[in-house]
C-alpha positions as CSV (number, residue, x, y, z in Angstrom):
1,M,0.0,0.0,0.0
2,Q,1.0,3.6,-0.5
3,T,0.1,6.8,1.2
4,L,-1.9,9.0,-1.1
5,S,-0.2,12.1,-2.5
6,Q,-1.0,15.0,-4.9
7,G,0.1,12.8,-7.8
8,D,-2.8,10.4,-7.1
9,I,-5.4,13.1,-8.0
10,S,-6.8,12.8,-11.5
11,S,-8.4,16.2,-11.9
12,P,-8.2,19.6,-10.2
13,Q,-11.8,19.5,-9.0
14,E,-11.1,16.2,-7.2
15,S,-8.1,17.6,-5.3
16,G,-9.9,19.2,-2.4
17,T,-12.0,16.2,-1.5
18,K,-9.4,13.6,-2.1
19,M,-6.5,15.4,-0.5
20,A,-8.6,15.8,2.7
21,G,-8.4,12.1,3.1
22,A,-4.9,11.8,1.8
23,A,-3.5,14.3,4.2
24,C,-4.6,12.2,7.1
25,G,-2.7,9.0,6.4
26,W,-5.2,7.0,4.3
27,K,-3.4,4.4,2.2
28,L,-4.2,3.4,-1.4
29,N,-4.2,-0.3,-1.9
30,E,-1.8,-1.9,-4.4
31,K,-4.6,-2.3,-7.1
32,S,-6.0,1.2,-6.4
33,K,-9.4,-0.2,-5.7
34,S,-9.7,1.0,-2.1
35,I,-8.2,3.2,0.6
36,S,-7.7,2.2,4.2
37,K,-6.5,3.5,7.5
38,L,-5.5,1.7,10.7
39,Y,-6.4,3.2,14.0
40,I,-4.9,1.9,17.2
41,M,-7.6,2.8,19.7
42,R,-7.1,3.4,23.4
43,D,-9.0,0.1,24.3
44,F,-11.8,-2.1,23.1
45,S,-14.5,0.2,24.4
46,A,-13.0,3.1,22.5
47,A,-12.9,1.0,19.3
48,I,-16.6,0.1,19.6
49,A,-17.5,3.7,20.4
50,F,-15.6,5.0,17.3
51,M,-17.5,2.5,15.1
52,K,-20.8,3.7,16.6
53,T,-19.7,7.2,15.8
54,I,-19.0,6.3,12.2
55,H,-22.4,4.6,11.7
56,P,-24.6,7.7,11.4
57,V,-22.1,9.5,9.2
58,A,-21.9,6.5,6.8
59,Q,-25.8,6.2,6.8
60,A,-26.1,9.9,6.0
61,E,-23.6,9.5,3.1
62,D,-25.3,6.3,2.0
63,H,-21.8,4.8,1.8
64,H,-20.7,2.1,4.2
65,P,-17.1,1.2,5.1
66,D,-15.7,-2.2,5.9
67,L,-14.7,-2.1,9.6
68,H,-12.2,-4.7,10.8
69,L,-11.5,-4.8,14.6
70,T,-8.7,-7.1,15.6
71,N,-6.5,-7.6,18.7
72,Y,-9.2,-5.8,20.7
73,R,-8.2,-2.2,19.6
74,R,-6.8,-2.3,16.1
75,L,-9.5,-0.8,13.9
76,R,-8.9,-0.9,10.1
77,I,-11.3,1.0,8.0
78,V,-11.5,0.2,4.3
79,L,-13.4,2.3,1.7
80,S,-14.3,1.4,-1.8
81,T,-17.3,1.9,-4.0
82,H,-18.7,-1.5,-5.0
83,K,-20.9,0.0,-7.6
84,V,-17.9,1.2,-9.7
85,G,-15.6,-1.6,-8.7
86,G,-13.1,0.8,-7.2
87,L,-12.7,4.3,-5.8
88,S,-15.1,7.2,-6.2
89,D,-15.5,10.6,-4.7
90,K,-17.8,9.0,-2.0
91,D,-14.8,7.2,-0.6
92,F,-12.7,10.3,-0.1
93,I,-15.6,12.3,1.2
94,L,-16.4,9.7,3.8
95,A,-12.6,9.4,4.7
96,A,-12.5,13.1,5.4
97,K,-15.7,12.9,7.5
98,I,-14.4,9.9,9.5
99,E,-11.1,11.8,10.1
100,A,-13.0,14.7,11.6
101,L,-14.8,12.5,14.1
102,P,-13.7,12.4,17.8
103,K,-11.7,9.3,18.6
104,A,-9.8,7.9,21.6
105,L,-6.5,6.7,20.2
106,K,-3.8,4.9,22.1
107,A,-1.4,7.3,23.8
108,R,2.0,7.2,22.1
């Protein structure tokens, strides 16, 4: 996977939306069909709370991420638009909105 950069933007009108997600550490998968981000949450309760916070945002956008919770606090979020078989603006919009949500991450 690679971290998204300005070179991954295909047109100027896409840059604002896509770079909002890219600037926050979302990774482009090797086939460019999805983006993902791994969050290390403070604990299991924080991971579940964050998923519950994502739910209404995803519902409002009518775009639903794949949420993978492993090792009790490792939450990986994967975004892809199944209808187009890859990425669309919906993925980058939702990534930016998820990034803006409050979250209890593990202290470094």
